[in-house]
C-alpha positions as CSV (number, residue, x, y, z in Angstrom):
1,M,-15.9,56.6,42.3
2,K,-18.9,55.7,44.5
3,N,-19.0,52.4,46.2
4,L,-16.1,51.0,44.4
5,L,-14.2,48.2,46.2
6,I,-10.5,48.1,45.3
7,I,-8.9,44.7,46.6
8,N,-5.3,45.0,46.9
9,S,-4.0,41.9,45.2
10,R,-0.3,42.3,45.8
11,F,-0.8,38.4,47.3
12,L,-0.6,37.3,43.4
13,T,3.2,38.4,43.4
14,Q,3.9,36.3,46.5
15,K,4.9,32.3,47.2
16,L,1.9,30.6,48.2
17,T,1.5,30.0,52.0
18,G,-1.5,30.0,54.4
19,T,-1.9,33.8,54.2
20,Q,-2.1,34.0,50.4
21,R,-4.5,30.9,50.0
22,Y,-6.8,32.5,52.3
23,A,-6.2,35.7,49.9
24,I,-6.7,33.9,46.9
25,E,-10.0,31.8,47.8
26,I,-11.6,35.1,49.2
27,A,-10.8,36.9,46.1
28,K,-12.3,34.0,43.9
29,Q,-15.5,34.4,46.1
30,L,-15.9,38.2,45.9
31,L,-15.5,37.9,42.2
32,K,-18.8,36.0,41.9
33,L,-20.4,37.6,45.0
34,I,-20.0,41.2,45.1
35,D,-20.3,43.9,42.4
36,N,-18.4,47.1,41.7
37,K,-14.9,46.0,42.4
38,L,-11.3,46.0,41.0
39,F,-8.5,43.7,41.9
40,V,-5.4,45.7,41.5
41,A,-1.6,44.5,41.7
42,P,1.8,45.4,40.9
43,K,3.4,43.8,37.5
44,N,5.4,41.0,38.8
45,L,2.7,38.7,39.1
46,H,3.2,35.2,40.1
47,H,-0.1,33.6,40.0
48,R,-0.8,34.5,36.6
49,K,-3.9,32.2,35.8
50,I,-5.3,33.3,39.3
51,A,-4.6,37.1,38.2
52,S,-6.2,36.4,34.7
53,D,-9.4,34.8,36.3
54,L,-9.7,37.8,38.7
55,Q,-9.3,40.2,35.9
56,V,-6.4,41.8,37.8
57,K,-5.3,45.5,36.7
58,T,-1.7,45.9,36.8
59,T,-0.4,49.3,37.6
60,G,2.7,51.2,38.6
61,K,6.5,50.5,38.2
62,L,7.5,49.7,41.8
63,L,7.1,46.3,43.2
64,G,6.4,44.9,46.8
65,H,6.3,47.3,49.7
66,L,7.0,50.2,47.7
67,W,4.3,49.6,45.5
68,E,2.0,49.2,48.1
69,Q,3.1,52.3,50.2
70,I,3.5,54.8,47.2
71,E,2.0,53.7,44.2
72,L,-1.3,52.0,45.4
73,P,-2.4,55.1,47.3
74,F,-1.5,57.4,44.4
75,Y,-3.8,55.2,42.1
76,L,-6.3,55.4,44.8
77,K,-6.3,59.0,44.9
78,K,-7.1,59.4,41.1
79,L,-10.0,57.2,41.6
80,G,-11.6,59.4,44.6
81,N,-10.2,57.5,47.4
82,P,-12.5,54.5,47.2
83,L,-12.7,51.8,49.9
84,L,-9.5,49.4,49.8
85,L,-9.7,45.8,51.0
86,N,-6.2,44.2,52.1
87,L,-6.4,40.6,52.5
88,V,-2.6,39.7,53.6
89,N,-1.3,41.7,56.7
90,T,0.1,44.6,55.1
91,A,-1.6,47.7,53.7
92,P,-0.8,51.5,53.1
93,I,0.3,53.3,56.1
94,F,-1.2,56.6,55.5
95,Y,-4.4,55.5,53.5
96,R,-7.6,55.7,56.0
97,N,-10.3,54.3,53.6
98,Q,-9.3,50.7,54.2
99,I,-9.9,47.4,55.6
100,V,-6.9,45.5,56.7
101,T,-6.6,41.6,57.2
102,I,-4.1,41.1,59.9
103,H,-3.9,37.0,60.5
104,D,-2.1,37.0,63.5
105,L,0.4,38.7,65.8
106,A,3.2,35.9,66.3
107,F,5.8,38.3,65.5
108,L,5.0,40.5,68.4
109,R,4.2,37.8,70.9
110,Y,7.5,35.9,69.9
111,P,10.2,38.2,68.1
112,K,12.8,35.7,68.3
113,W,11.1,33.5,65.9
114,F,12.0,36.0,63.1
115,S,14.4,37.8,61.5
116,R,15.3,41.2,62.8
117,K,14.8,42.8,59.8
118,F,11.3,41.4,59.5
119,Y,10.2,41.9,63.2
120,Y,11.3,45.6,63.3
121,F,9.4,46.2,59.6
122,Y,6.5,44.7,60.9
123,R,6.5,46.0,64.5
124,F,6.5,49.3,62.9
125,L,4.2,48.9,60.4
126,I,1.2,46.8,61.7
127,P,0.3,48.8,64.8
128,K,0.0,52.1,62.4
129,I,-2.2,50.3,59.6
130,A,-4.2,49.0,62.3
131,L,-5.0,52.4,63.9
132,N,-5.3,54.1,60.5
133,S,-7.9,51.4,59.2
134,L,-11.6,51.6,59.3
135,K,-11.9,48.1,60.0
136,I,-9.7,45.2,61.0
137,V,-10.7,41.8,59.9
138,T,-8.9,38.3,61.6
139,V,-9.3,34.7,61.4
140,S,-10.2,33.6,64.9
141,E,-11.8,34.7,68.2
142,F,-8.5,33.9,69.4
143,S,-6.6,36.3,67.2
144,K,-9.1,39.1,67.8
145,K,-8.6,39.0,71.4
146,E,-4.6,39.3,70.5
147,M,-5.6,42.4,68.5
148,V,-7.4,44.1,71.5
149,S,-5.1,43.1,74.0
150,I,-1.6,43.9,72.3
151,L,-2.5,46.5,69.8
152,N,-5.0,48.2,72.3
153,I,-7.7,48.5,69.6
154,P,-11.8,48.5,70.5
155,E,-13.3,45.4,70.2
156,E,-15.8,46.6,67.8
157,K,-13.2,47.3,65.5
158,V,-12.2,43.9,64.8
159,E,-14.3,41.5,63.1
160,V,-13.5,37.5,62.5
161,V,-13.6,35.9,59.1
162,Y,-12.7,32.5,59.3
163,N,-10.4,30.4,57.0
164,A,-11.9,27.6,55.0
165,I,-10.1,24.9,52.7
166,S,-10.1,24.2,49.1
167,E,-12.5,21.7,47.6
168,K,-9.2,19.8,46.3
169,F,-8.8,18.3,49.9
170,K,-11.1,15.7,50.2
171,H,-11.6,12.0,51.4
172,D,-11.2,9.1,49.1
173,P,-12.0,6.0,51.2
174,S,-10.4,3.8,48.4
175,V,-6.9,5.2,49.0
176,E,-4.8,3.1,51.1
177,K,-3.1,4.1,54.1
178,K,0.7,4.0,54.2
179,N,3.0,3.8,57.3
180,Y,3.9,7.4,57.8
181,I,3.2,10.4,59.8
182,L,2.8,13.5,58.1
183,A,3.6,17.2,59.1
184,V,2.7,20.4,56.7
185,S,4.4,23.8,57.6
186,S,7.1,26.1,56.7
187,L,10.3,25.5,58.8
188,D,9.3,28.0,60.9
189,P,10.1,27.9,64.8
190,R,6.6,28.4,66.0
191,K,5.7,25.3,63.9
192,N,7.7,23.4,66.5
193,L,9.2,20.6,64.3
194,E,11.9,20.3,66.3
195,K,10.0,18.7,69.3
196,L,8.1,16.6,66.9
197,I,11.2,15.2,65.1
198,L,12.6,14.6,68.7
199,A,9.5,13.0,69.9
200,F,9.0,10.6,66.6
201,V,12.6,9.5,67.3
202,R,11.9,8.9,71.0
203,L,9.4,6.3,69.9
204,N,11.7,4.6,67.5
205,L,9.0,3.3,65.1
206,K,11.1,1.4,63.0
207,D,8.0,0.8,60.2
208,Y,7.2,4.3,59.9
209,K,8.4,7.4,58.5
210,L,8.0,11.0,59.5
211,V,7.2,13.2,56.2
212,I,7.7,16.8,56.7
213,V,6.0,19.2,53.8
214,G,7.6,22.5,54.0
215,S,10.4,24.9,53.0
216,E,12.5,27.5,54.8
217,S,11.9,31.3,54.5
218,K,14.3,34.1,55.0
219,I,11.9,35.9,57.6
220,F,12.5,33.3,60.3
221,S,15.1,32.7,62.4
222,S,17.7,29.8,62.1
223,I,16.6,26.7,63.3
224,K,18.1,23.1,63.7
225,I,15.5,21.3,61.5
226,R,17.9,20.2,58.8
227,N,20.5,18.8,61.0
228,L,17.8,16.6,63.0
229,I,16.3,15.5,59.6
230,K,20.0,14.6,58.2
231,E,20.6,12.6,61.2
232,N,17.6,10.4,60.9
233,D,16.9,8.3,57.8
234,N,13.1,7.7,58.4
235,V,12.5,11.5,58.4
236,E,11.8,13.1,55.3
237,L,11.8,16.5,54.1
238,T,9.9,17.1,50.9
239,G,10.2,21.0,50.1
240,Y,7.3,22.4,48.5
241,V,4.9,20.4,46.8
242,S,2.1,21.0,44.4
243,D,-1.8,20.9,45.8
244,D,-2.3,17.4,43.9
245,K,0.6,15.9,45.1
246,L,-0.3,17.6,48.9
247,V,-4.0,16.1,48.7
248,K,-2.5,12.4,48.1
249,L,0.1,12.9,50.9
250,Y,-2.8,13.7,53.3
251,Q,-5.1,11.1,52.2
252,Q,-2.1,8.3,52.4
253,A,-0.9,9.4,56.0
254,K,-1.6,7.2,58.9
255,L,-1.5,10.2,61.0
256,F,-1.2,13.8,60.6
257,V,0.5,16.0,63.5
258,Y,0.6,19.7,63.9
259,P,2.4,20.7,67.5
260,S,2.4,24.4,67.0
261,F,3.1,26.9,69.4
262,Y,1.1,29.5,68.0
263,E,-1.5,29.7,65.3
264,G,-3.9,32.7,64.2
265,F,-5.9,30.0,62.5
266,G,-4.1,26.9,61.2
267,L,-5.1,25.4,58.0
268,P,-3.3,22.2,57.4
269,P,-5.1,20.4,60.4
270,L,-8.7,20.8,58.6
271,E,-6.9,20.0,54.9
272,A,-5.9,16.8,56.9
273,M,-9.4,16.1,58.5
274,A,-10.9,16.7,54.7
275,C,-8.8,13.8,53.4
276,G,-9.8,11.5,55.9
277,T,-6.9,11.4,57.9
278,P,-6.8,11.4,61.9
279,V,-5.1,14.4,63.4
280,I,-3.1,15.4,66.4
281,V,-2.8,19.2,67.4
282,S,-1.4,21.8,70.0
283,N,-4.1,22.3,72.9
284,V,-2.9,26.1,72.9
285,T,-4.0,29.5,71.1
286,S,-6.6,29.1,68.1
287,L,-6.3,25.3,67.2
288,P,-8.8,24.2,70.1
289,E,-11.5,26.8,68.4
290,V,-10.7,25.7,65.1
291,C,-10.3,21.7,65.6
292,G,-13.1,21.2,68.2
293,N,-13.7,17.9,69.3
294,A,-12.2,16.5,65.9
295,A,-8.5,16.3,67.2
296,Y,-6.4,14.5,69.6
297,Y,-4.6,17.2,71.7
298,V,-1.2,17.6,73.3
299,N,1.0,19.7,75.0
300,P,3.4,21.5,72.3
301,Y,5.8,22.2,75.0
302,D,6.4,18.6,76.0
303,I,8.4,16.3,73.9
304,N,7.2,13.4,75.8
305,D,3.2,14.2,75.6
306,I,3.8,14.8,71.9
307,A,5.2,11.2,71.7
308,R,2.4,9.7,73.8
309,G,-0.3,11.0,71.5
310,I,1.4,10.0,68.3
311,E,1.8,6.5,70.3
312,T,-2.0,6.5,71.5
313,V,-3.6,7.3,68.3
314,L,-1.3,4.9,66.0
315,K,-2.2,1.8,68.2
316,D,-5.8,2.5,68.6
317,E,-7.7,2.1,65.5
318,E,-11.3,2.7,67.0
319,L,-9.9,6.2,68.0
320,Q,-8.5,6.8,64.5
321,K,-11.8,5.8,62.9
322,E,-13.6,8.4,65.3
323,L,-11.3,11.0,64.7
324,I,-11.6,10.8,60.8
325,H,-15.4,10.7,61.4
326,K,-15.3,13.8,63.7
327,G,-12.9,15.4,61.3
328,L,-14.7,15.1,58.1
329,K,-17.9,16.5,60.1
330,R,-16.0,19.4,61.4
331,V,-14.6,20.5,58.3
332,S,-18.0,20.9,56.8
333,L,-18.5,24.0,59.2
334,F,-16.0,26.1,57.2
335,S,-16.7,27.1,53.5
336,W,-15.1,30.0,51.6
337,K,-18.5,31.1,50.4
338,K,-19.6,31.6,54.1
339,S,-16.5,33.5,54.8
340,A,-16.8,35.7,51.6
341,R,-20.1,36.5,52.9
342,R,-19.4,37.4,56.3
343,L,-16.7,39.8,54.7
344,I,-19.0,40.9,52.5
345,K,-21.5,42.3,55.1
346,I,-18.3,44.1,56.8
347,I,-17.6,45.7,53.5
348,E,-21.5,46.8,52.9
349,E,-21.8,48.1,56.4
350,I,-18.8,50.3,55.9
351,R,-19.8,51.4,52.6
352,N,-23.1,52.5,53.9
353,E,-21.5,54.5,57.1
354,C,-18.8,56.1,55.4
355,F,-19.2,56.4,51.4
């Protein structure tokens, strides 16, 4: 079918993390902004309400990677090999007419952070789909440089489409701040929660709690986070929470800290800014690009520097107000509509050149 766009919607069968959130928000915009498209997914849908809104067509009997590598290409062939848009890292290896979104290359930069199974599978898969796609989309200029240097891909083949945040994350000046420091991330070694906890413990802030919103994943290597949490009564792990609960946690937090070692983009700092909370982030990878002048920066490899950053911001109310003001201004630069329009321009250019 000429100019038909198929959107690989396998992300609707997956647990919600930053990459799935990106895919869902972009998909919602594509539904409104582009014609002649079809969302296609395997049958084990997890986000059924969103799938219904997107009018997703389910097809095939297989699930997961098997569906993506075997049944999806077969379905595309029946449709005349239209353009396929993949939004969450993976894609059919041998399908040529496609755009693939690769969020970052952390697994290649730092294999030790991931399970052996995940690492070897992605090391095999990602370079092949990158080579065999018409265009690669990524989420920051930092990640684009990673794609070009690590995968040896021509710069002109990689386009940047930024993340944004849901409208749910918003500032409410009437919400009273509480005495806790917030961190939001999976219990992934690259998120550097171990050093954050050690920095917090070192400060001995008896009137404060460190609240960590996140859960473990089998793709990551084992870490010592749970033992550190058990050893310290004023460190709390909430596990997964709903978006409504997360918004409240952001709004009420005195401070948000994100000392990540490596980010392709990093959504939580922007979510915290949108909710009117001062933000501390690492001074590495994509985070300075994303946060600009609206965050307080620390060296993620230095526990003392993380502790110093927390202490500095907590003690300085004027600095807190300044970071809140700059944060609210910073998040206005990012929107899903703007990102979707950028992606649509890429799609239309490929349609005109190749179809």
